[in-house]
C-alpha positions as CSV (number, residue, x, y, z in Angstrom):
1,M,-42.4,-35.9,-22.4
2,D,-40.7,-38.7,-23.7
3,I,-40.5,-38.2,-27.5
4,D,-38.1,-41.4,-28.9
5,I,-39.4,-44.7,-30.0
6,H,-39.5,-46.4,-26.3
7,Y,-42.3,-46.0,-24.2
8,G,-40.9,-44.5,-21.0
9,N,-43.0,-47.2,-18.6
10,G,-40.4,-46.0,-15.7
11,T,-40.6,-42.3,-15.8
12,H,-44.6,-42.8,-16.1
13,E,-44.5,-44.9,-12.8
14,I,-42.7,-42.6,-11.0
15,F,-45.0,-39.5,-12.1
16,C,-48.2,-41.3,-12.5
17,N,-50.1,-40.2,-9.2
18,S,-48.1,-37.1,-9.2
19,D,-50.6,-34.2,-9.4
20,N,-48.0,-31.6,-10.3
21,V,-45.9,-33.1,-13.1
22,I,-47.4,-33.9,-16.4
23,Y,-46.1,-37.3,-18.2
24,M,-46.6,-38.1,-22.2
25,S,-44.8,-40.0,-24.2
26,L,-44.9,-40.5,-28.3
27,H,-43.9,-44.1,-28.7
28,G,-44.0,-47.2,-30.8
29,D,-46.8,-48.9,-30.2
30,P,-46.3,-51.9,-28.1
31,S,-48.3,-54.2,-30.3
32,W,-44.9,-54.5,-32.7
33,C,-42.2,-52.3,-30.9
34,Y,-42.4,-53.8,-27.5
35,P,-45.1,-56.6,-27.8
36,F,-43.9,-57.6,-23.5
37,M,-44.8,-54.2,-22.5
38,R,-48.4,-53.3,-21.6
39,S,-50.5,-51.1,-23.4
40,A,-49.7,-47.4,-23.2
41,Q,-52.8,-45.5,-23.3
42,S,-53.7,-42.3,-21.9
43,S,-53.2,-43.3,-18.1
44,G,-53.5,-42.1,-14.7
45,Q,-56.1,-42.6,-11.8
46,G,-58.6,-40.2,-10.6
47,D,-57.7,-37.1,-11.0
48,H,-54.4,-37.7,-12.4
49,L,-55.9,-38.9,-15.9
50,I,-55.1,-35.9,-17.5
51,L,-51.4,-35.5,-16.5
52,S,-50.5,-38.6,-18.3
53,R,-50.9,-38.9,-21.8
54,N,-49.1,-41.4,-24.3
55,W,-49.6,-41.5,-28.0
56,P,-48.5,-44.9,-29.3
57,L,-47.6,-44.9,-33.0
58,P,-47.5,-47.7,-35.9
59,Q,-44.6,-49.2,-37.1
60,R,-43.6,-46.7,-40.5
61,T,-44.6,-43.7,-38.5
62,S,-43.4,-40.8,-40.9
63,G,-42.2,-38.0,-39.9
64,A,-45.8,-35.6,-40.8
65,V,-47.7,-37.8,-38.7
66,Y,-44.9,-37.9,-35.8
67,R,-45.0,-34.0,-36.0
68,E,-48.6,-34.0,-35.9
69,C,-48.4,-35.9,-33.0
70,L,-46.3,-34.4,-31.3
71,S,-48.4,-31.0,-32.2
72,N,-51.1,-32.1,-30.2
73,A,-48.9,-33.2,-27.2
74,L,-47.5,-29.7,-27.1
75,S,-51.2,-28.0,-27.2
76,H,-52.3,-30.1,-24.5
77,L,-48.8,-29.4,-22.3
78,Q,-49.8,-25.1,-23.0
79,Q,-53.7,-26.1,-22.0
80,C,-51.9,-27.3,-18.5
81,N,-50.1,-24.2,-17.9
82,C,-46.8,-25.8,-17.5
83,H,-44.0,-24.1,-15.4
84,S,-40.7,-26.1,-17.3
85,I,-40.3,-29.0,-19.7
86,V,-37.9,-32.1,-19.2
87,V,-37.7,-33.7,-22.8
88,S,-36.2,-37.8,-22.9
89,L,-34.7,-37.0,-26.5
90,G,-33.7,-40.6,-28.6
91,F,-32.2,-40.6,-32.1
92,D,-33.9,-44.3,-32.4
93,T,-36.8,-42.5,-34.1
94,I,-34.9,-41.5,-37.6
95,A,-35.1,-43.7,-40.6
96,Q,-32.0,-45.3,-40.3
97,D,-32.0,-46.8,-36.7
98,H,-32.2,-50.4,-36.9
99,R,-32.8,-50.7,-33.3
100,G,-35.8,-48.1,-33.3
101,N,-37.1,-50.0,-36.3
102,G,-40.2,-48.4,-37.3
103,F,-40.0,-44.8,-37.4
104,Q,-38.9,-42.9,-40.4
105,L,-38.1,-39.5,-39.2
106,E,-35.3,-37.5,-41.2
107,D,-33.3,-34.5,-40.6
108,E,-36.1,-31.9,-41.4
109,D,-38.8,-34.0,-39.0
110,L,-36.0,-33.5,-36.2
111,F,-34.9,-29.7,-36.8
112,E,-39.2,-29.3,-36.4
113,V,-39.5,-30.9,-33.7
114,G,-37.2,-29.2,-31.6
115,F,-38.3,-26.2,-33.4
116,S,-42.0,-27.1,-32.0
117,I,-40.6,-27.4,-28.6
118,A,-38.9,-24.3,-28.6
119,K,-41.8,-22.9,-29.2
120,L,-43.4,-23.5,-25.8
121,A,-41.4,-20.7,-24.5
122,L,-40.6,-22.7,-21.1
123,P,-37.0,-23.3,-19.5
124,I,-35.8,-27.1,-21.0
125,L,-34.2,-29.8,-19.9
126,I,-32.7,-32.5,-22.7
127,I,-31.9,-36.0,-21.8
128,Q,-30.6,-37.7,-24.5
129,E,-31.3,-41.6,-24.3
130,G,-31.0,-43.7,-27.4
131,G,-30.0,-43.9,-30.9
132,Y,-27.7,-47.0,-32.5
133,V,-26.7,-45.4,-35.7
134,I,-23.3,-43.6,-34.9
135,E,-22.7,-42.4,-37.9
136,R,-25.9,-40.7,-37.7
137,L,-25.8,-39.2,-34.6
138,E,-24.2,-36.1,-34.7
139,A,-26.1,-34.9,-38.3
140,A,-29.4,-36.1,-35.8
141,S,-28.5,-34.1,-32.6
142,E,-27.4,-30.9,-35.0
143,A,-31.2,-31.2,-37.1
144,F,-33.0,-31.5,-33.1
145,F,-30.9,-28.6,-31.7
146,R,-30.9,-26.0,-34.5
147,G,-34.3,-26.5,-34.5
148,L,-34.8,-25.6,-31.1
149,A,-32.2,-22.6,-31.2
150,K,-34.3,-20.9,-33.9
151,G,-37.5,-21.8,-32.4
152,A,-35.7,-19.8,-29.1
153,I,-34.7,-17.5,-30.9
154,T,-38.3,-16.2,-33.1
155,C,-40.3,-17.1,-29.7
156,P,-42.4,-14.2,-29.2
157,D,-42.3,-13.6,-25.7
158,K,-38.4,-13.5,-25.3
159,A,-38.3,-15.8,-22.6
160,Y,-35.2,-17.4,-23.5
161,P,-31.6,-15.3,-23.4
162,P,-30.4,-14.3,-26.9
163,L,-28.0,-16.6,-29.0
164,D,-24.5,-15.1,-29.8
């Protein structure tokens, strides 16, 4: 799952015809974010269509809208009975990021994003990819990982080891 402002076209290309990997991306709509990219609608071919889902979002997407979209994506993952999740995480979605130039997420939103992902109760690998306002990265990453940790602790099926 790619949750930064960029559409993960390279990752998507690698897995678009895989029948054992689900690829999902929440990203800025190419019409405003990266107009040189092809449209990133739900894609895949034949039986692989369900395994590749994209949510292109409008400029100025608020935290509430982003979290609702994430909730839809996570519901889709739950229906597919995934065994683990790899998250391509970028902090170019925060309101102050001049390169992201479009999403309006705040630290509270990042906390909720982390919390929601952890509630899947799956093994998680986080790959940090972006964020261009250096002075905001510490607070943004702390918020995300606090949410992730809290979600893991409160997960009802205790799929995670307890934190000290």
